[in-house]
ZAMARGU-4260 file (C-alpha; in steps of 0.2 Angstrom, whole numbers, plus 5000, padded with zeros to 4 digits):
<rodrens>
0) 5460/5283/5611 | 5475/5275/5603 | 5492/5280/5601 | 5503/5279/5585 | 5520/5275/5587
5) 5534/5266/5578 | 5551/5258/5581 | 5564/5257/5568 | 5579/5245/5570 | 5595/5249/5562
10) 5606/5235/5559 | 5623/5237/5550 | 5618/5248/5536 | 5601/5239/5533 | 5584/5247/5540
15) 5573/5234/5547 | 5556/5241/5551 | 5548/5232/5565 | 5534/5243/5568 | 5526/5260/5562
20) 5533/5277/5562 | 5528/5289/5577 | 5516/5302/5577 | 5510/5318/5566 | 5510/5331/5580
25) 5494/5341/5574 | 5484/5345/5591 | 5466/5342/5588 | 5467/5340/5569 | 5469/5321/5566
30) 5476/5313/5550 | 5473/5295/5544 | 5479/5285/5529 | 5468/5285/5514 | 5459/5268/5508
35) 5471/5265/5493 | 5486/5265/5504 | 5497/5249/5500 | 5499/5237/5515 | 5518/5238/5513
40) 5517/5257/5514 | 5505/5256/5528 | 5516/5245/5538 | 5532/5255/5534 | 5526/5272/5535
45) 5509/5276/5542 | 5513/5294/5548 | 5527/5306/5544 | 5536/5311/5558 | 5532/5330/5562
50) 5543/5337/5575 | 5550/5353/5582 | 5567/5358/5576 | 5579/5372/5584 | 5572/5386/5574
55) 5555/5383/5582 | 5548/5378/5567 | 5544/5362/5558 | 5554/5348/5548 | 5548/5333/5542
60) 5556/5316/5546 | 5573/5323/5547 | 5577/5326/5566 | 5584/5315/5578 | 5569/5311/5590
65) 5571/5306/5608 | 5560/5291/5613 | 5559/5286/5632 | 5560/5268/5636 | 5543/5263/5640
70) 5530/5252/5632 | 5521/5259/5618 | 5505/5252/5610 | 5501/5254/5592 | 5484/5250/5585
75) 5483/5254/5566 | 5467/5264/5561 | 5455/5263/5546 | 5457/5253/5535 | 5467/5241/5545
80) 5458/5242/5561 | 5460/5224/5564 | 5478/5225/5566 | 5486/5228/5583 | 5504/5227/5587
85) 5513/5229/5605 | 5530/5236/5605 | 5542/5239/5619 | 5556/5251/5615 | 5574/5247/5618
90) 5582/5260/5609 | 5583/5278/5614 | 5584/5287/5598 | 5583/5287/5580 | 5598/5293/5571
95) 5598/5307/5558 | 5605/5295/5546 | 5591/5283/5549 | 5577/5296/5547 | 5585/5302/5530
100) 5584/5285/5524 | 5566/5284/5530 | 5562/5301/5520 | 5571/5294/5504 | 5562/5279/5503
105) 5544/5284/5502 | 5531/5296/5503 | 5514/5294/5510 | 5499/5305/5507 | 5487/5309/5522
110) 5469/5314/5522 | 5459/5324/5536 | 5445/5313/5542 | 5428/5320/5544 | 5422/5323/5562
115) 5410/5311/5570 | 5399/5311/5585 | 5409/5296/5593 | 5424/5307/5599 | 5436/5303/5612
120) 5445/5317/5620 | 5462/5314/5625 | 5468/5319/5642 | 5487/5317/5637 | 5498/5331/5631
125) 5493/5336/5614 | 5510/5333/5606 | 5503/5315/5605 | 5491/5310/5590 | 5477/5299/5593
130) 5471/5288/5578 | 5453/5292/5580 | 5443/5308/5576 | 5441/5322/5590 | 5433/5337/5592
135) 5439/5352/5601 | 5432/5354/5619 | 5418/5368/5621 | 5423/5379/5636 | 5410/5378/5650
140) 5409/5397/5650 | 5412/5410/5639 | 5421/5420/5653 | 5439/5419/5655 | 5445/5414/5673
145) 5455/5427/5681 | 5469/5415/5684 | 5471/5413/5666 | 5475/5431/5665 | 5490/5430/5677
150) 5506/5434/5669 | 5516/5419/5666 | 5533/5427/5665 | 5542/5438/5678 | 5558/5449/5677
155) 5574/5441/5685 | 5590/5450/5685 | 5585/5461/5670 | 5578/5447/5660 | 5560/5440/5658
160) 5559/5422/5662 | 5545/5409/5664 | 5538/5406/5681 | 5541/5390/5690 | 5522/5385/5690
165) 5520/5386/5671 | 5535/5376/5666 | 5525/5360/5665 | 5524/5354/5647 | 5533/5367/5638
170) 5542/5364/5622 | 5561/5360/5620 | 5565/5378/5614 | 5557/5386/5630 | 5568/5373/5640
175) 5583/5380/5630 | 5579/5398/5635 | 5577/5392/5653 | 5593/5384/5654 | 5603/5399/5649
180) 5597/5417/5644 | 5600/5420/5625 | 5602/5438/5627 | 5617/5435/5637 | 5627/5431/5622
185) 5625/5449/5616 | 5622/5460/5631 | 5635/5451/5642 | 5649/5447/5629 | 5646/5428/5628
190) 5648/5429/5609 | 5667/5433/5611 | 5670/5418/5621 | 5660/5407/5611 | 5669/5412/5595
195) 5685/5407/5602 | 5680/5389/5604 | 5682/5375/5591 | 5667/5367/5584 | 5672/5350/5592
200) 5673/5359/5608 | 5655/5367/5606 | 5648/5351/5600 | 5656/5341/5615 | 5644/5350/5627
205) 5625/5352/5626 | 5625/5370/5632 | 5637/5377/5620 | 5629/5366/5606 | 5613/5374/5610
210) 5622/5391/5609 | 5626/5389/5592 | 5611/5380/5586 | 5598/5390/5595 | 5603/5405/5606
215) 5613/5414/5593 | 5597/5416/5583 | 5594/5431/5596 | 5609/5439/5587 | 5602/5435/5570
220) 5614/5419/5568 | 5607/5403/5561 | 5618/5389/5560 | 5617/5379/5544 | 5621/5362/5553
225) 5613/5351/5540 | 5620/5359/5524 | 5634/5370/5528 | 5641/5364/5546 | 5651/5377/5554
230) 5643/5392/5544 | 5629/5404/5548 | 5616/5414/5540 | 5615/5432/5547 | 5598/5441/5547
235) 5599/5460/5549 | 5587/5473/5555 | 5583/5484/5541 | 5566/5494/5546 | 5557/5498/5530
240) 5570/5491/5519 | 5580/5506/5519 | 5599/5504/5517 | 5614/5514/5511 | 5627/5511/5499
245) 5640/5511/5513 | 5630/5497/5523 | 5629/5487/5506 | 5647/5488/5503 | 5651/5482/5521
250) 5639/5467/5519 | 5647/5463/5502 | 5664/5464/5510 | 5658/5451/5523 | 5652/5437/5510
255) 5666/5440/5498 | 5679/5433/5509 | 5668/5416/5510 | 5670/5413/5491 | 5656/5402/5484
260) 5650/5399/5501 | 5645/5418/5503 | 5630/5426/5495 | 5616/5437/5501 | 5597/5436/5499
265) 5583/5450/5499 | 5569/5442/5510 | 5550/5444/5510 | 5552/5456/5525 | 5562/5470/5516
270) 5578/5463/5524 | 5595/5457/5520 | 5602/5439/5525 | 5620/5435/5521 | 5627/5418/5521
275) 5643/5409/5523 | 5648/5418/5540 | 5660/5407/5551 | 5659/5409/5571 | 5676/5416/5574
280) 5672/5431/5562 | 5656/5435/5572 | 5663/5447/5584 | 5671/5458/5571 | 5656/5458/5560
285) 5646/5464/5573 | 5657/5478/5576 | 5657/5482/5558 | 5638/5482/5557 | 5637/5494/5572
290) 5649/5506/5562 | 5638/5507/5547 | 5622/5509/5557 | 5615/5491/5557 | 5612/5477/5567
295) 5607/5459/5567 | 5600/5459/5585 | 5584/5450/5589 | 5580/5445/5571 | 5577/5426/5574
300) 5567/5414/5585 | 5556/5422/5599 | 5558/5440/5593 | 5550/5454/5584 | 5555/5453/5565
305) 5559/5467/5553 | 5547/5482/5554 | 5540/5482/5536 | 5533/5498/5528 | 5530/5506/5511
310) 5545/5504/5500 | 5543/5520/5491 | 5539/5530/5507 | 5543/5547/5506 | 5544/5548/5487
315) 5527/5541/5483 | 5516/5555/5475 | 5501/5545/5481 | 5507/5540/5498 | 5495/5541/5513
320) 5509/5543/5526 | 5528/5541/5526 | 5531/5525/5536 | 5550/5528/5538 | 5548/5537/5555
325) 5537/5524/5562 | 5546/5509/5557 | 5562/5517/5563 | 5555/5520/5579 | 5549/5503/5581
330) 5565/5495/5577 | 5574/5507/5590 | 5560/5502/5602 | 5562/5483/5599 | 5582/5483/5600
335) 5583/5498/5612 | 5594/5507/5599 | 5603/5490/5595 | 5608/5489/5613 | 5595/5474/5617
340) 5579/5475/5624 | 5576/5459/5635 | 5558/5465/5640 | 5552/5458/5623 | 5565/5444/5619
345) 5556/5431/5628 | 5540/5429/5617 | 5531/5413/5615 | 5535/5413/5597 | 5541/5425/5583
350) 5530/5441/5579 | 5529/5452/5564 | 5524/5470/5563 | 5520/5482/5548 | 5515/5501/5546
355) 5505/5503/5531 | 5507/5520/5521 | 5501/5516/5504 | 5484/5512/5495 | 5493/5497/5486
360) 5495/5488/5503 | 5513/5483/5498 | 5516/5480/5517 | 5504/5464/5517 | 5495/5470/5533
365) 5485/5454/5533 | 5499/5443/5538 | 5507/5452/5551 | 5504/5450/5570 | 5501/5469/5571
370) 5497/5481/5557 | 5495/5499/5558 | 5482/5504/5546 | 5481/5523/5543 | 5465/5532/5549
375) 5459/5549/5555 | 5448/5552/5570 | 5440/5567/5576 | 5453/5578/5566 | 5467/5568/5572
380) 5479/5556/5562 | 5482/5539/5568 | 5480/5520/5565 | 5467/5507/5566 | 5474/5491/5572
385) 5475/5474/5564 | 5481/5459/5575 | 5485/5440/5573 | 5490/5437/5556 | 5503/5423/5552
390) 5508/5407/5543 | 5513/5391/5549 | 5512/5373/5544 | 5498/5370/5555 | 5488/5385/5552
395) 5486/5401/5542 | 5476/5416/5548 | 5473/5433/5542 | 5473/5447/5553 | 5459/5453/5562
400) 5452/5470/5568 | 5456/5475/5587 | 5443/5487/5586 | 5456/5500/5592 | 5463/5516/5586
405) 5480/5525/5592 | 5486/5542/5588 | 5503/5543/5578 | 5511/5548/5595 | 5505/5531/5602
410) 5513/5519/5589 | 5527/5513/5601 | 5516/5512/5618 | 5503/5502/5608 | 5516/5491/5602
415) 5523/5489/5619 | 5507/5484/5626 | 5502/5471/5612 | 5519/5463/5615 | 5518/5462/5634
420) 5501/5455/5633 | 5507/5441/5622 | 5523/5439/5631 | 5513/5437/5648 | 5499/5427/5643
425) 5504/5416/5628 | 5506/5399/5630 | 5522/5389/5627 | 5518/5371/5624 | 5515/5365/5605
430) 5526/5377/5595 | 5512/5376/5582 | 5499/5383/5594 | 5510/5398/5601 | 5508/5412/5588
435) 5498/5426/5594 | 5482/5422/5585 | 5480/5406/5595 | 5481/5417/5612 | 5467/5428/5603
440) 5456/5414/5599 | 5458/5407/5617 | 5453/5423/5626 | 5442/5431/5613 | 5446/5447/5605
445) 5438/5458/5618 | 5448/5450/5632 | 5463/5451/5623 | 5460/5469/5619 | 5456/5473/5637
450) 5472/5465/5642 | 5482/5477/5629 | 5471/5492/5636 | 5476/5490/5654 | 5495/5489/5648
455) 5493/5506/5640 | 5501/5521/5649 | 5484/5529/5652 | 5475/5512/5653 | 5464/5517/5639
460) 5462/5511/5620 | 5450/5521/5609 | 5438/5511/5597 | 5442/5510/5579 | 5439/5524/5568
465) 5427/5524/5553 | 5438/5536/5544 | 5449/5523/5535 | 5462/5531/5523 | 5466/5517/5512
470) 5455/5517/5497 | 5448/5498/5495 | 5447/5500/5476 | 5464/5505/5472 | 5473/5496/5459
475) 5490/5490/5464 | 5504/5499/5456 | 5520/5491/5449 | 5535/5499/5457 | 5548/5491/5444
480) 5554/5502/5431 | 5555/5521/5430 | 5542/5531/5440 | 5541/5550/5445 | 5543/5554/5463
485) 5533/5567/5472 | 5550/5577/5472 | 5550/5587/5456 | 5564/5581/5444 | 5568/5565/5453
490) 5562/5547/5449 | 5564/5529/5457 | 5570/5515/5448 | 5563/5498/5453 | 5574/5483/5447
495) 5571/5465/5447 | 5582/5453/5458 | 5578/5436/5452 | 5572/5427/5467 | 5581/5439/5478
500) 5598/5432/5476 | 5614/5444/5476 | 5632/5440/5475 | 5646/5451/5483 | 5651/5459/5467
505) 5633/5463/5462 | 5631/5472/5479 | 5646/5482/5476 | 5639/5488/5460 | 5622/5491/5467
510) 5631/5503/5480 | 5641/5511/5465 | 5625/5514/5456 | 5616/5521/5471 | 5630/5534/5473
515) 5632/5537/5455 | 5614/5540/5450 | 5605/5543/5467 | 5608/5548/5484 | 5618/5533/5491
520) 5601/5524/5495 | 5593/5507/5491 | 5575/5501/5496 | 5572/5482/5498 | 5554/5476/5494
525) 5544/5461/5501 | 5544/5454/5483 | 5563/5452/5484 | 5567/5466/5473 | 5577/5483/5475
530) 5572/5501/5471 | 5585/5515/5468 | 5578/5532/5474 | 5581/5550/5470 | 5588/5548/5453
535) 5588/5564/5443 | 5578/5563/5427 | 5592/5568/5416 | 5602/5552/5422 | 5588/5539/5420
540) 5594/5535/5402 | 5612/5531/5407 | 5607/5521/5423 | 5596/5510/5412 | 5611/5507/5401
545) 5622/5502/5415 | 5627/5484/5412 | 5621/5477/5428 | 5603/5482/5423 | 5606/5477/5406
550) 5613/5460/5410 | 5607/5454/5427 | 5595/5465/5436 | 5582/5472/5423 | 5570/5486/5427
555) 5558/5478/5414 | 5557/5459/5418 | 5544/5448/5410 | 5526/5447/5417 | 5529/5431/5425
560) 5547/5435/5431 | 5544/5452/5439 | 5533/5445/5454 | 5542/5428/5456 | 5546/5425/5474
565) 5557/5410/5482 | 5563/5406/5499 | 5581/5399/5502 | 5576/5381/5498 | 5587/5366/5502
570) 5603/5373/5494 | 5605/5381/5513 | 5591/5378/5522 | 5588/5362/5533 | 5570/5363/5534
575) 5567/5364/5516 | 5561/5348/5508 | 5565/5354/5489 | 5577/5366/5480 | 5567/5382/5476
580) 5577/5397/5469 | 5585/5389/5454 | 5569/5378/5450 | 5558/5393/5451 | 5568/5402/5438
585) 5569/5386/5427 | 5551/5382/5428 | 5545/5400/5425 | 5557/5401/5410 | 5550/5385/5403
590) 5532/5391/5406 | 5535/5407/5397 | 5540/5396/5382 | 5524/5388/5382 | 5511/5402/5386
595) 5509/5421/5384 | 5502/5431/5398 | 5494/5448/5396 | 5496/5453/5416 | 5508/5449/5430
600) 5504/5432/5439 | 5512/5431/5456 | 5520/5415/5459 | 5528/5410/5475 | 5540/5395/5480
605) 5542/5389/5497 | 5553/5374/5501 | 5542/5367/5516 | 5526/5370/5526 | 5534/5384/5535
610) 5530/5394/5520 | 5544/5407/5521 | 5539/5410/5503 | 5522/5415/5507 | 5513/5404/5495
615) 5496/5408/5503 | 5496/5426/5496 | 5501/5421/5479 | 5491/5419/5463 | 5499/5403/5461
620) 5509/5395/5475 | 5521/5380/5476 | 5525/5371/5493 | 5539/5358/5493 | 5534/5341/5497
625) 5539/5323/5494 | 5530/5316/5479 | 5530/5300/5468 | 5535/5299/5450 | 5526/5288/5436
630) 5536/5273/5443 | 5530/5276/5461 | 5547/5282/5466 | 5550/5296/5478 | 5555/5312/5471
635) 5554/5331/5474 | 5537/5338/5472 | 5525/5352/5476 | 5508/5355/5483 | 5501/5369/5472
640) 5490/5382/5479 | 5479/5394/5470 | 5469/5410/5472 | 5479/5421/5485 | 5475/5439/5484
645) 5483/5454/5492 | 5476/5471/5494 | 5460/5477/5503 | 5451/5461/5497 | 5465/5450/5503
650) 5462/5431/5503 | 5473/5416/5507 | 5476/5403/5493 | 5469/5386/5495 | 5477/5369/5489
655) 5473/5366/5471 | 5483/5350/5468 | 5494/5340/5480 | 5510/5330/5477 | 5514/5335/5460
660) 5532/5330/5455 | 5542/5345/5450 | 5547/5337/5434 | 5529/5337/5428 | 5526/5356/5432
665) 5528/5365/5417 | 5512/5359/5407 | 5501/5359/5423 | 5507/5378/5427 | 5504/5382/5408
670) 5486/5375/5409 | 5482/5384/5425 | 5488/5401/5418 | 5478/5397/5403 | 5461/5392/5413
675) 5463/5405/5426 | 5473/5420/5421 | 5469/5422/5403 | 5486/5416/5395 | 5486/5411/5378
680) 5496/5395/5372 | 5511/5399/5361 | 5511/5393/5343 | 5528/5385/5341 | 5535/5379/5324
685) 5541/5361/5324 | 5560/5361/5329 | 5559/5377/5339 | 5569/5377/5355
</rodrens>
């Protein structure tokens, strides 16, 4: 095999390239340059650097990469296999400035080569990429050896840590966890001392720098080092997306003090994220959250994310089951009633859970690590179980059946057993291969099921029921606008929050409307919208005439706007390649001037391959990338995805067109809507705006 590496030599302010850029970390999937790549581009930038960042996700070509001082051999692959270059590295790292210059200089497309019989399997760690195709090794036996089922973690002083014998080849995030237990920042008061330190002091030590860049994510705090140095995004736990007016006002009061730096986002997991937080304020913010019944604990990194449920649970005339009791129990278990639950805070990777309560599948069960699907069995109500759904830059997978059913009473024991199996057995090397589905693939679904079963209290797990309660032919309903509740005389009103962004004054006003017209409650949805429940029918007209709903958050947005979703984008997120929220609104507005649609078309935007915007479940998805304009210069662009479906016939979208400059999107999207979604071109008079 051959090893691809590069050296870039920084002299004054000029980048002198003496070799090709490092490796593209893709495990067994190999990538090579297309035949039409220019020799200049090939010599400057053969492979885009793909490396792990401190969020445990992926960032392209931005991070500082540590390179050890030993000879590296580069041999270019097709179509330049005749060129061989030997390099001895003398530099120990690339600077962030250098890599930013790299990314702003050019963009290279990559193709996945077909498999060939002449495969060489590498014995090196899989963080390196060979330049020739390879196939995955075939296990000698379908049996899983007993040693593979030995737990890889153990309890020490109340926390779960990786055993010594399994620490070889672990990823950087695992090393950070080993150096210092992240939960101590909360459970042993470490945050109070950290908050008293200046940023200069913190950055002067690797331990404290890792505290603010990595470990604070266990407290739901994400340092925005790249775009908002010294400021944090705080992610909450909001089971089922249910919140109160008092909670909303408190969050508004937090972000209001930060001025233009402060705002809030509704997330794709029915949750709030607030922005602009500074470290000295964190201890008081955490106390304030507790006083209004909120927590941000265990909402980031290798933890269980916000439990998702039916956004109209308990008020839905057609619901199968009220999901709120189950999502609340899950959240209470996950965080030990907001005190911290270290038994499940050292997972190999993040982990998502949902409880389905509607035929509409508002909860998106197919993209969760664990999904509870309502089903009866022998006269008892309970849930069939789906496992392993996830998105990542390397792979996207739909959840599969565990062939298991649990009664409603065993929702928590089952969740605990699945988490412990994943915690104990999951691998901790390449972060792109540590989500739970990779473990399921390695063990096989039956072995994984048996590992879950032996961690149940009674060591038993019933097989799946055939009495599924979700109607597969159900037409998904629209929750925006006014809809009658199961409670006579009451309605809920779904309002559109453009790409989920909310300012402090708007949060205050939403809280006021919930008090004035409802029962002081708000519901957040995975489409980044908000529902005001329990509105007396006699008050509906007055609510609809409120200025906030007339001017900003409409209950009746256009067909393309109502399902528009966008991630944070590069305004705040250091991983995002492009700006998303403002661009999503602008492109959609311009497309609406070009075509008329007769039904909603779900369009999702995500700034990078981490796909927080969930482009794979959209009718049309836009994933940020670097592209080239008509002059061959680098520009912000997207890969377009097409054909995602949600519901009982769920299907993940596939790539439709790659590397489209954002400035060229409007006519392309308009054509897609006409060709695939029945849109009609508008007849516009000459001179019309």
